[in-house]
N, C-alpha and C positions, 0 to 999 in steps of 0.2 A: 561533654562534647557536644557542640551544636551540630544538630542535624543538617545535612545538605539538602538545598533546596532545588526542586526540579518543576519545571513548567512543561506541561504536554499539552499542545494545541490540537485541536480536533478530538478533544477527549471523550465526546460522545459517540464518536463512531465506532466501527468493529475494531479496527487496530488500536485506536486512540483509548478506548476503554480498557482493552487488554494491556496495553502500557502502564495505565493508570493501576492497575490492580498489582502490577509488578513492582511498581514504584512504591506502593504503600507495604506489599510484603518485605521489601527491602529496609523499609524504615525511613525513607526520605519523607521531608515536608512537601506535599505533593500539591501542586497547583493545576487545576484542569481549566484548560482555555475553552470555553464553550461560547455559543450564541445564545442570546435570551429566548431563542425559539427552540433551543436544543432539547431533546428528548433525554432526561436525566435516568433512564431505567436502569442503566448501568453504571450509576455513580451516585450511589446512595451512602457510601461510607460516611460516617460523621467526620472523620478525620480531613476530608477533603477540602480544599479553599477553592473558590470559583471565581473567574475573571472572564469578561466579555470584552476582549481586545477589539480595539476600532482600527483594524489595518488600513481603511480608507481614509483615515484622517490622521495623519502624522502627528499634528500638535496634541491631539486628544490622546493618541496613543502613548506619546512622550510621557504626557502627565500621569496617564495611567500607569506607567513602569515606574516613574519617580515616586508615586504614592505607595509603592509595594515596599519601601523602606529597605532597600538592599537589593543586590543582584541575585540572579539565580545561578546556582553552579551548573546546572545542566538545563538546555531547552531542547525538548524534542519536539521538533516543527512538522505534525502530522497533517494538520489542517490543509486542505486543498480539494479542488474538484477533479473527480473522475469522468464525471459527464456533465454537460452543460446545454443549455438552451442555444446559446450563441458561442462560436468558436472563439471569439475574443475573449470571453469570460475566463477561458483556460489561463491566459495570459495574465489577465487582470488579478486572478486569486493565487495561481501557483507561481508567477513570478514576481508581480508589482507588490503584492501584500508581503511576500517573504522579504523583498527588498526594503519595503517601509519599516518591517519590523527589526530587521537588522541596522538599518541606518540609525533608528531610535536608538537602540541598545549602545551603538558605538557612541553616539552623540552624548548620551548622559553617563557614559562611561559605565555601562552595566554590561559589558561583554562576557559572556559565560565561560566557564571553562572549556566546555564543548556545546557547539551549535549543532544538533543532529537535523539534517535535512532528508525526510522521506521521500524519496525520489522513486523511481520505477525501472524496471527492466526494459519497459517500452522506449526508453531514451537510446537504446543501442539500436533499434531498428531492425531490420531483416538481416539475418545472419547467414552463415553457409547452410544453403539448402540443398547443396548437392552431396557432401560427404558428412554433413550434420556436426562440424566441429563446434564443441562447446564454446560459448560466448564469454569473452574475458572483460574484466574491468578495463584492461589497458587498451582494449579495441577501440577504433574510433566510433562515436556515436553519430548515428544517422538516422533519426526517429523520422517515422513517416506520419504519426498521427500529431493532432493540435495538442493532444495532451502530452504526448512524449517531448514536443517541441518545447512546452512551456515549462516542464521540468527541467529539461536541459538548460534552458535559458537562466532559471534560477541557480543551476549547478554553476555554470560559466561565471556567473556575476560572483558567487561566493568565493571561487576559486581567485578571482581577481583581485580581491582583498588581501593587502600584506597584512600577514600574521595573524588573519583570523582564523579561530580554531573550529572549522566546519568538519563535520564529518558526513559523508554521503552515503544514504543506504538506498540500494537498487534492488528491491524484492522482485522474485517471480511471482507467479499466482499465490496469493495468501489466502488461505482457508482456515475454517476453525468455527467454533461456537460464536454466534450472533452474527456471522457472514451472511449476507443476502444474496451475493452473485452467485456462487457456487450452490447455493441452496437451491436456484433455479434448475441448475441442471440434475442436482440430486432428486429433485420433485419429478423431474421428467421420467428419471430412469424407474423410480417408485411407481410411475403411472405406465410403466412398459415400455418407454421409449429410449432408445440409445441413438442420438442424434449426432452426426459429424458433418462438417463443412470441408467439401474438397477431397478429392480422390487421392491425392498424393499424400504419401505418409507425413504425419505430424507428430514431432516429439514435445511433449509438455514436461514441465518442471513445476514444482510446489514448495511451499514452506508453511508449516503449521503456525498459527499466531502466536501461541505461546513462545515456541522455537524464535521466532523473529524478534520479540520483545526481549527475550534472554541474550541475544546477539546484541542488541542496541546497549543493553546495560552492562554486558561483559566489555564491550569496546570503551565505552565512556569511563568505566571505573578503572580501566587499564591507561586511559590517558591518551589513547591514540587519536589524532587529528589531522586534518589536511589531507583525508585518505577517502577513497570511494571504495565501495564493497559492493559486489553483486551477490544476493543472497538466494539460496535454495537449500533443500535438504541433501543435496548432493546426487539425487536419483533422477532417472528420466523415464518417462512412460509414453507410449502412444495414446491417443485419445480414446482406443478401444479398451487398451488396458486400464484407463482410469474409470471408464464406465462399468467394466467388469468387477473392479475393485468396490464401487458403490454398489453395484448389483448384488454382489455377495454381502456386503454389509448390512443391505436391507432385506437379505433373504427373497428377493425376487427371482423366481424359477427362470422364468422367460422374458425376454424384450424382443421388441422388433427393432431392427437394424436398419436406420435411415441415413444414407448418404446424399447430401444437398451440394449439387455442384456450385463451385464459387460463382459462376456466371448467373446464377439465380440468386444466390445470396446477396450480392452486391446492390441490386435494384431493390430488394425486400429491405435493406436495411436503409437505403434512402428513402423510399416511401414511409417506413416506420418512422425516420426522424422528421420528415416533412408533416406527417399527420399530427406528431406529438407536438410539434412547433406550433401547427394551426390550433390546437387546444390547450395551449399554454403549459405543455407539461416536457418533461425530459425523458427521452427514450434511451432505455440502456442498450437497446439494438438500434445502434446507428452507423453512419460512415466511419467514424473512428474505430469502431466496434468491429465493423468488416475488415478493416486494415489489421487488426489484431489476430482475428479469425482466420485471415488467409495466410499469415505468417506460419511457415512450416516447422522451424527449428528454434525452440525456447531451451535447448540445452545450456547449462551454466557451468563455469569453472570457478569453484568455490575455494580453490588451495589458498588463497591469502588468508581466509577466515580460519582455516585449518592450521596455518601456520602461526598467525597472529593471537589467536584465542583458543587453540585447540578445539574447534568447534565440531560437535558430532549431535546430531539432531536427537531429542527425546521421542520424538515422533516421526516414524517412517509414513509413508502415504496410506497404508492399510491400517495401521493403528489410528493415525489422525483422523481418517474418515469414519471409523467406527465410533471414536468420542465424539466427533462432530454431529453424526447422525443419532447418537444417544441424547446429546443436547437438545437437538431439534425435536425429538420426541417428548422430552421431558418437559419442554416448555410449549408444546401443542403446535408446532411448525409443521410437523409430519403426523 
C-alpha cells in the first residue's frame, strides 16, 4: 500500500519541525517546506524530502508543484510571520502567500484531501474581560493585531472557496522544546524575575507542541474538513500561576514579583519596535505584542475537539513545563 504524502510548510520552525517528527513517526512520505536560508538543525532525518516553495511567484510555484509528480494527500501550512519589520509583511506572507499556494494547487488539479491552515487564537481578538467567559470557535472574530488580521483574512478567503477541504487550527500559546518565545519568560524566572503586565487579572491558556500536532493528525486522519477549531489543553491559569509552575520546575526558591502598568508597557513596546526598525531588526516586543499582553482573557472552549476526536492532552502545563525545561537544559539553553 502506497504511503500517504504530507507537505509541512514552515518545517524548520518550532511547530513545523514538531509536526515533521510526528509525520515521520506515523509513516508518511514527508516533505518539508523550507527556505534555502533555513536552519535544518531539527530536520536531519534522511527520510525527509525538501522543497523551497516560491510563494511570491505563482508561475514558478505552479511548476514546482507539477514537478512533484502527484498531489499531496495532506498539506499542513504552518509557514508564516508572527513578527515583521513592516505591518504590510503580515498580509503579504500570512494571507497572500497562502492564497498563491492554494490557487496554484487548484489550477493544476492538485487539491489535497485536507489543507490545514495554522491560524491563531489572536484572530478572535478581545474576549469577555468581565466574567472571563471562554472564547468559542463560533464567536465572531475581531482581531486587534496586524498578525491576527492577516490570519483572519486567509481564513475568510479559504472559507469562500466552494468545496475546498480546509481545516483551520487556532491554537492558544504554544510551548515546548525548541520554542524561543516562552523561553524568554522561563529564563527571566530562572534569573529571579516574575514579570507581569497590567494590574487586572489575566487568564492564560496553553498547548504543548506535541499535543498540538497530535490534534492536527487526528483531525486529518478522521477526514474532518471545512471546520475551525480553537486549541488549548483545556485548562486556564493566571500569569502568576504560570510563573509559579516555572519557578517550581526550575527549583528557584525566590523571585522578585514585578507588575508593570500597561500605560508604561505601551510606549516601551513602541520604542522597542522603532529602535529595531532603525537598526534593520525585528523586535519581539512591539506594538502588536503590547495588544496581546494587554488582553486579559485567553480562556478557551475546546468542547468541539473533545466531541470530534475525544481530545485529552498528554501534557498538562505542569508536566509540559518540566519536560520543556529539561530540553532547554540538555541543549544548553538554560
